[in-house]
N, C-alpha and C positions, 0 to 999 in steps of 0.2 A: 382413441389414442390414450394409452396409458401414461401415467405422470413420469414414468422412466423414459419414455420417448421425447419428453420436453427438453429442451435446451437447459444446461445448467448455468445459472448466473451467481457471480461472486458479489457479495453485499458488503459495503464499507459504511461505517457509521462514524459521524463526528459526535462527540459528546458535548454536553453544554459547558464543561471546563477544558475542553481541548481545541487545539488548533488544527489538528490533524484528522483525516479519516483513518481508521482502522478496520482492516478485516475481521468481520465477525462470522462469518461461514457462507455457506452456499444454498441454493434452492432451486427447484426446477419450476419453470414457468414458461408459458407459450409465447411470450412478448415483454417488452420492457415495461409497459403498465402494469401488467399481472405481477411482474418480478417487484416492482416497487411497492405494490399493494401487499404482497406477501412480505415482503422484507419488513414494511412497516408493522404489520400484524404480528410477526414472529420475534424481530429482533428490538422493537422498540415499545414493548408492552408497559413498560414503568417510566415512560416519558423521559428516558436517559440519552435521547439522540436529537440533534438539532438539524441534521442533514443526512441523506442517505444517498449513496452512489450504488448502482447496480450496473454490472458490466457483465455481458455475455463471455462465459469462460473461453470460447473459442477466439476471442478478440486479444487475450490476454498472451504476450511473448516473454517467456521466461529465459533465464540463463540456464545452461546444463552444467550440473555440478562437476563434471568431468573436465569443463574448461575453466575452472576458478582460477587456475594459477596465471594463466594469460588474461583473464579478463579483469582481475582484482589486483594484479600485480602493479606495483606503483611505477609510473614513467618516470625513468631515471634520467631522460633527455630533457625533462621540463625542471629545472632547476627551480625556477620561480613558485613551484608548488610546496617547496621546503624551505622555509623562512631561516636558514641557517645562517645567512650573510647580514641579518639584521641585528643592529646594537639594540639591546633591550635596556631600559632604564632601571637602576639598582632597585627601586621600588617594586619591581616585578619578580618577586621571589621564587614565586612557584609557577613558573611558566615552562 
């Protein structure tokens, strides 16, 4: 089996000074153990990470850019999401 026949895994790393994991790249691996080891070797060589996530690409569901209008359009029927009816104190000048 060639490397191109292995599943693709997406790699996310949390840095020492970060609170969230960030996507850093992709790699081919036969399973999650191999993906984790390869991710460690490739993406944390300089000890910049404290946590690694690997996710097989086929398990990721992504939005379609063609549907961005209906997906990201604000919900006009949910007024509570827009705090336009709150009285703000005068001390909050730049809100």
